[in-house]
Each structure stands twice: as structure tokens, then as C-alpha cells.
N, C-alpha and C positions, 0 to 999 in steps of 0.2 A: 509809318503805319504799323509796322510790326511791333515797335516799342510800345505804342499806345494800346495795341491789341493785347500784348502781354500784361500791361499794367491793368487793363480792364479785366482780364481773366483772373489776375491775382486778387483784385478788389472784389470781384464776384465770389470767389471762393471764400474770402474772409467774411463777406456778408452772409453767405449761405451757412457757414459754420456758426456765426454769431446767432442767427435765427434758430439754428438747431440747439444751441446752448441755452437760449432764452426759453425754448420749449422744455428744457430740463431744469428750469428755475435756477440757473447758475447766477451767481452774483456778478455785478458789473465788473469788479476787479478781476474775477476769473475769466470773463469773456474777453476783457482787454488783454490779459496775459496770453491766451491761446490764439487770439486772432490778430493782435497788433493794432486794433482799431482804437480810436480815441473815445473817451467817456461820452462826449457829445454825440458821436455817431452811434454808440451803443444805445443811448437814450432814444434817439430817433428811430432806430431799428426796433426797439421795444414798442414804441407807439405804432409802428408799421405792423408788427406781429399781432398786436391787440386788434388793430383795424381789420386785418385779414382773417382773424379767428374770433369773431364777436361772441360766439357761444362758449368759448374755452377760457377757463380761469387759470391764469398763470401768476403765481406769487412772485413778487420781486423782493428777494431776500436782501437784507442789509446787514451791516456789521462785518467782522473779520471772518475770513474763511477758516475751516478747521485746521488745527495745528498739532493735535495730540495723537500720537500713534497708539496710545493705550486704548483709544476708542475701539480699535479693531480686535482687541483681545478681551474686552470686558465681559462678554457672554459667549457661550458656545455657539449660539445662533449667529451672532454677528461675525465671530471668528470663522465659522464655516462659510458664510456668504462672502467674506473678504477673500477666502481661499479660492472660491469660485471666480470672483473678479480677477484675482491674481493670475489664475490659469488662463482666463480669456486675454489678459494683457500679454501673456507669453505667446499665445496663439497669434495675435495680431501684430506682435513685434514691438510693442511699447516697452515691455520689460524683457531684457535679454542680457546675456553675459557681457559685461563691459559697457553697456548702454547707460546713459545718464540723462535725465530730464532736468534741464536748467530752468527754473521758474522765470528767469529773466530773459530767456531766449527760446521760447517754445514756438513750434511751427504749426501752420495750418494743417499740414499732413498728420502730425502727431495728434492734433485736436480731433481730426476726423476719425482716426483710429480709436481714440479714447471714446468717442461717441458710439462707434460700432460695438466696442466691447461692452459699454454700459447698457446699450439697448438690447444686446444679446442677454446680458445678465437679467434685465427686467423681464425678458421673455421666458427665461428659464426658472426664475425663483418666484415662488408664490408669496405674496405680501412682503416684498423686499424691505430690508431694514436700513440699507445704505443709500444715502442721498447722492446726487451727482457731485455735490461739493466734496463730500467725503471720498467719493470714488476718484476724483481728480487728485486729491491729496494723497490717496493710497498709491497711485501710480508714481508720483514724485518721490514719496517716502521709500518705495521699494527700490527704485533706481539709485536713490541716495544711499541706502543700505546701512545707515548708522544706527537704526533702532529695530527695524523689522527685517526678517530674512525668510526666504522661501526654502522649505526643506520637505523631504518626503516623510510621511508618517511611518514610524518604526513598526507599526502593526500591519497596515494594509498597503502602504506604498503610495497613497494618494498625496497630492500636493497639499501642504499645510503651511499656515502662517505662524511664525514663531518670533518671540523676543530674541533678538540676536545674541544677547548676553546671558540667556538662561542656561543653567547647568543641567536642566532636566532633559530627558530624551523627548523628541518631538512626537506627539500623538495628535492626530486630527480630532476635531470635535465629535465626529460620529463614533470613533473608537473609544474616546475618553468617556462618552456617555454609556456605551455598551459595556465597558470594562468594569464600571462601578458595581452593577448588580452581579456580574459574573464572578467578581472577586470574593463575594460573600457566599457563593455556592460551594458545596463540596460534593464530589462524586466518589464514593467509596473511600472517603478520607483524603481525597486529593483535590486540588483546585481544578476548576473548570478550565477548558481551553481558553487561551487569550483571545482578545478581540481580533477578528481577521482570520481566525481559524475556520476550518470547514463547517458550514452551517451558520456562520455568523455573517450578517449582511455587511458588504464592503462597498464604500462609495467609489465611483469611477475615478481613475487617475486623470488629472487635469493639467499636466504641465511637463516641462522639460526636466532634466536632472537637476539636482540640488544646485541652486545659485548662491547659497549662503553658507 
């Protein structure tokens, strides 16, 4: 009885996570990777989700999942939101020193933490730019560590996302935007204070010490 109860509990956790991922419009491949369910079961759960939420529109996305890390650095807005997500990953424990997410061996617990972080991100950010698919890829890319790194902004100390192989100092999106107009100003023939100095808005620090 105990063996069957344990198996039932594991299956129930997988089904609950799958329904949660369907609600975030995750692709079938992504749901399979994080839950371990078969494609047929995912399809049946999708029909169940639609039946239980008749007034809710959920897109079923097709095609390959995101694979380019450059997406998270393409604009200051996306870079800043990616840093927020990265900070949340650190808080829930998905991204940590020495930790690694293997796309071939993901666990239900990791999937639940991913959902917690992403749902918190949706609650914090107005008009979010990062889809769940990109968020899942970001978590894996950060633990893989071959293209993206988490560092602290050299101006304000906030957590920032950076290209691992860049030679430039790390500056968060907020400080980068505020530094541009400040650099053009002169006060008594001298440059204005750098971003992050007294009187300059500074974003909250969102993570552990440098992991990259």
C-alpha cells in the first residue's frame, strides 16, 4: 500500500505541475522535460485544463523552445527584467553556486520552484516582456554558465546579467540609462557624479554575491 501511495503522490505532483505549466503556455516539450510525463498524457491534461477553465484562453505554442542567450541582452528593458528573474531564481534556490540544471534530468521540485519564481516575476513587473519559455531557458542557461553570468553592478551593486566573455565592466540597465545623460553634463567644468551617487535613483539589490 505504501508503494502505491507513494507512486500516486508522485503522479499527482507531476499532473499538478503540468497543469500549472499549461497555464503559463509552456510547450509540450517543456512540460515533458520538467514533469517526466509522456506527450500523450500532456495532451490529455491540456484537454482537461480547457474543460475546467472554459472561459480562459490558453495558447498551445508549437515549435522549438528558445535557445539564444542573446535574447536577454538585446534591450535594457529585457536585460533588467532578466536580472529580476535571476534574482528570484537565486532566492528560491534554482540558481546557486555549483548548482546545475540538466535539461535531461529535471525534477518536479525544480519545476515547482521555477513556477514560484516566474509567478512572482509576473506579480512584480508591469507588462512583462519575458515568456515562460524564455524564463525556463534562462534558468538552465544561468546554471550552465557558458554564455551568461550574474554579477553585481559596478555603480549601485544591484544584481545584473552580463555576457560572460565581455571585457567591459558590469553596469545594470538602470545605471546604464541614467549614466548617458549624466555624462553629457558639466558642473563647474567637471563631470556630474556617476550613476548610483547620492541623489541618483538606485534599484534594489536582488541576489547573492557574484556567481560569475
